[in-house]
C-alpha positions in Angstrom: -7.3 -26.7 -18.7 -7.4 -26.5 -15.0 -5.4 -23.3 -14.9 -7.6 -21.7 -17.6 -10.8 -22.6 -15.6 -9.3 -20.9 -12.4 -8.2 -17.8 -14.4 -11.7 -17.6 -16.0 -13.3 -17.8 -12.5 -11.0 -15.2 -11.2 -11.5 -12.8 -14.2 -15.2 -13.5 -14.3 -15.5 -12.5 -10.7 -13.5 -9.3 -11.1 -11.1 -10.3 -8.4 -8.5 -7.8 -9.4 -7.7 -4.8 -11.6 -4.3 -3.9 -13.0 -2.9 -0.8 -11.3 0.3 1.0 -10.8 2.2 0.2 -7.6 2.5 2.9 -5.0 6.1 3.6 -3.9 5.2 2.7 -0.3 3.7 -0.7 -1.1 5.3 -4.0 -1.8 3.3 -6.5 -3.9 2.8 -10.1 -2.6 3.9 -13.0 -4.8 1.6 -15.8 -6.0 2.0 -19.4 -7.1 -0.2 -22.2 -8.6 -1.2 -25.2 -6.5 -2.4 -28.3 -8.3 -4.6 -31.0 -7.0 -6.2 -34.2 -8.3 -9.8 -34.7 -7.4 -10.8 -38.4 -7.1 -14.1 -40.3 -7.3 -15.3 -42.6 -4.7 -13.7 -45.5 -6.5 -10.3 -43.7 -6.5 -10.3 -42.9 -10.2 -9.5 -39.4 -11.3 -12.6 -37.1 -11.4 -10.7 -34.0 -12.5 -7.7 -31.8 -12.0 -7.9 -28.5 -10.0 -5.6 -25.5 -10.1 -5.7 -22.8 -7.5 -3.9 -19.4 -7.6 -2.6 -18.8 -4.1 -1.3 -15.5 -2.9 1.7 -15.6 -0.5 -0.2 -14.1 2.4 2.3 -15.3 5.0 4.3 -12.1 4.1 1.5 -10.0 5.5 1.9 -8.5 9.0 -0.8 -8.4 11.5 -2.0 -4.9 12.5 -0.1 -3.4 9.5 -1.4 -5.0 6.4 -4.7 -6.4 7.9 -6.6 -6.3 11.2 -9.2 -9.0 11.5 -9.1 -12.7 10.5 -11.9 -14.2 12.5 -14.2 -16.5 10.5 -17.2 -18.1 12.2 -17.4 -21.9 11.9 -20.2 -24.4 13.0 -19.5 -26.4 16.0 -19.8 -30.2 15.7 -22.5 -30.2 18.4 -24.6 -27.9 16.2 -24.1 -30.1 13.1 -25.2 -33.2 15.2 -28.3 -31.3 16.4 -29.2 -30.4 12.8 -28.8 -34.1 11.7 -30.9 -35.3 14.6 -33.7 -32.8 13.7 -33.6 -33.9 10.1 -33.9 -37.5 11.1 -36.8 -36.8 13.6 -38.8 -34.7 11.1 -38.0 -37.0 8.2 -36.4 -34.1 6.2 -33.8 -34.1 3.5 -30.3 -32.6 3.7 -28.6 -31.4 0.5 -24.8 -31.1 0.4 -23.5 -28.2 -1.6 -20.0 -27.3 -2.8 -19.0 -23.8 -3.6 -16.6 -23.8 -6.5 -14.7 -20.6 -5.7 -15.5 -19.7 -2.1 -12.7 -17.4 -1.2 -13.1 -15.4 -4.4 -16.4 -14.0 -3.3 -15.4 -11.7 -0.4 -14.7 -8.0 -1.0 -11.5 -6.7 0.6 -11.5 -3.8 2.9 -7.6 -3.3 2.8 -5.5 -2.5 -0.2 -3.6 -5.5 -1.3 -1.3 -5.7 -4.3 0.0 -8.9 -6.0 2.4 -9.6 -8.8 0.7 -10.8 -12.0 0.6 -14.6 -12.2 3.3 -16.3 -14.2 2.0 -17.2 -17.7 -0.8 -14.6 -17.5 1.2 -11.3 -17.6 -0.8 -8.8 -19.7 1.1 -7.7 -22.7 1.8 -3.9 -22.5 1.1 -3.8 -18.8 4.1 -5.9 -17.7 5.1 -3.3 -15.0 1.7 -3.1 -13.5 0.5 -5.2 -10.6 -2.9 -6.7 -9.6 -4.8 -4.6 -7.0 -7.1 -7.1 -5.3 -10.8 -6.2 -5.1 -11.8 -9.6 -3.7 -9.9 -12.1 -1.6 -7.8 -14.9 -2.9 -6.6 -18.2 -1.3 -3.7 -17.6 1.0 -4.7 -14.2 2.4 -4.8 -14.1 6.1 -8.2 -12.2 6.0 -9.8 -14.5 3.3 -11.9 -16.7 5.6 -13.3 -13.5 7.3 -14.1 -11.9 3.9 -16.0 -14.9 2.6 -18.6 -14.7 5.4 
């Protein structure tokens, strides 16, 4: 069920299209990562599956150029909490279900079709990524 949820999110987000592989390109592999999410009382909340591309095979300045992703400094977070407290405001915590699947890629990245989800009749095709996936070096930059 967790794998199907992840694939539905990926397909619904148009993360890739099936394409023929160029002779000069080599597709990256992918694998499934499984996690158990727990509630506060340590009981199981749900199971999570993530499709992760093997981005460690990418070479800097050849396959990608920039990986910078801005992050909030702890002093900024403390200042914001102090301002909320002083002005008696409310903070809402939000969780993005598929954060890395929202950034459009600038480079051409090809990936083998995930095991168990190979499209019949298109077995020799590969996935040309339109949006980033977990594991890509440039994924944090693309999300912002």
